[in-house]
Each structure stands twice: as structure tokens, then as C-alpha cells.
C-alpha positions in Angstrom: 0.0 0.0 0.0 1.4 3.3 -1.1 0.7 6.2 1.2 1.9 9.8 1.3 4.9 10.4 3.6 7.0 13.3 4.8 6.5 16.7 3.2 3.8 15.4 0.8 1.7 14.1 3.7 2.2 17.5 5.4 1.1 19.4 2.2 -2.0 17.2 1.9 -2.9 17.8 5.5 -2.4 21.5 5.1 -4.6 21.4 2.0 -7.3 19.8 4.1 -7.0 22.6 6.6 -7.3 25.1 3.9 -10.5 23.5 2.6 -11.9 23.5 6.1 -11.1 27.2 6.6 -12.2 28.3 3.1 -15.5 26.4 3.2 -16.3 27.5 6.7 -15.5 31.1 5.8 -17.8 30.9 2.7 -20.5 29.4 4.9 -20.2 32.4 7.2 -20.0 35.0 4.4 -23.2 33.6 2.9 -24.9 34.1 6.3 -26.0 30.5 6.6 -27.3 29.3 10.0 -24.6 28.0 12.3 -26.9 25.4 14.0 -27.2 23.8 10.5 -23.4 23.7 10.2 -23.0 22.0 13.6 -25.9 19.5 13.0 -24.7 18.3 9.7 -20.9 18.6 10.1 -20.5 14.9 11.2 -23.2 13.5 8.8 -20.6 12.0 6.5 -19.3 9.9 9.3 -22.5 7.8 9.1 -20.5 6.0 6.4 -18.6 4.2 9.2 -21.6 1.9 9.4 -20.2 0.2 6.2 -17.5 -1.3 8.4 -20.2 -3.5 10.0 -20.1 -5.4 6.7 -16.4 -5.7 6.5 -13.4 -3.6 5.7 -14.0 -3.6 1.9 -17.6 -2.3 2.2 -16.5 0.1 4.9 -13.7 1.5 2.8 -16.1 1.9 -0.2 -18.8 3.7 1.9 -16.2 5.9 3.7 -14.5 6.8 0.4 -17.8 7.7 -1.3 -18.6 10.2 1.4 -15.0 11.5 2.0 -14.0 12.2 -1.6 -14.3 15.8 -2.7 -16.4 14.6 -5.7 -19.7 14.5 -3.8 -19.0 17.9 -2.1 -18.2 19.5 -5.5 -21.3 18.1 -7.1 -23.6 19.2 -4.3 -22.0 22.7 -4.2 -22.3 23.2 -7.9 -25.9 22.0 -7.8 -26.6 24.5 -5.0 -25.1 27.3 -7.1 -26.8 26.4 -10.4 -30.2 25.8 -8.7 -29.8 28.9 -6.5 -30.7 26.7 -3.6 -29.2 28.0 -0.4 -29.8 24.8 1.6 -28.1 22.6 -1.1 -25.2 25.1 -1.3 -24.8 25.1 2.5 -24.8 21.3 2.5 -22.0 21.3 0.0 -19.9 23.7 2.0 -20.5 21.7 5.2 -19.4 18.6 3.3 -16.2 20.3 2.1 -15.5 21.4 5.7 -16.0 17.9 7.1 -13.6 16.4 4.5 -11.1 19.1 5.1 -11.2 18.6 8.8 -10.7 14.9 8.5 -7.8 15.3 6.1 -6.2 17.9 8.3 -6.3 15.4 11.1 -4.7 12.8 8.9 -7.7 10.7 8.1 -7.4 9.9 4.5 -9.3 7.8 2.0 -9.3 4.2 3.1 -7.8 1.0 1.7 -9.8 -2.2 1.9 -7.3 -3.7 4.3 -8.9 -1.8 7.2 -9.9 1.5 8.6 -6.3 2.4 9.7 -4.9 2.1 6.2 -5.3 5.4 4.4 -3.7 7.4 1.5 -2.3 9.7 4.1 -0.5 6.9 5.9 -1.6 4.5 8.7 -3.6 6.0 11.6 -3.8 4.8 15.1 -1.4 2.6 17.1 0.9 0.6 14.9 1.6 -3.0 16.0 
């Protein structure tokens, strides 16, 4: 399993922090409701339930909700449809992914939750 190390890992984590800050700033500048932000910030983590069906299904469900693709699609949809709720959802989704990446939680490999594109997480045996 190849994972980012050294300066590359640091840069990827800093990019995650930048996404968290930028999306949260945009959420604020668009005057969206903060309770909405806090209620929905952890929603993507429901994908952890995929791990109940094994590490392969868990990795797929986690990666589907922690890839920027979904957040991009939702945000663009919100802009095109001029729908504030959809746009807010996209920004919150970006913030969540950025937060996870800043902490070092990357996209998962099928070997298990601890194996990510940003390197292994948790206690190493």
C-alpha cells in the first residue's frame, strides 16, 4: 500500500486545513445558520456503518462520502439551482472532509480503517 509520507503528507494535510477554513469562511459570508453547520458537520461519518459489513464495504462507503467529488457536485448543484440549503450542504461537506484530512484521516484502503492514502492511523503494531 502506497501512502503519502514526509512533506507530501504534510502538504496534503495543510490542503485539508485550507479547505476546512475556506468552506467555513464561505458558509459564514453567505450568512447561513450555524446550527445547520453543527448539526450536519458529522453527517458523512455515518458511512462508518459500512464497516459493519467488513473492511472492503467500509472503505467503499467511507471513500464515497469522504471524496471531494460529492461535495463538488452538491455545491455546484446548489449554485446552479440557486438553492441555499443545497449550497450550505456542499460547504459543510467540504468542511468535514477538510477537517478529516487535516487530522490525517485519508481515503481508506480495503485492508482496514487504519490504512489510508495519508498513511496509517492509530497505534501501529
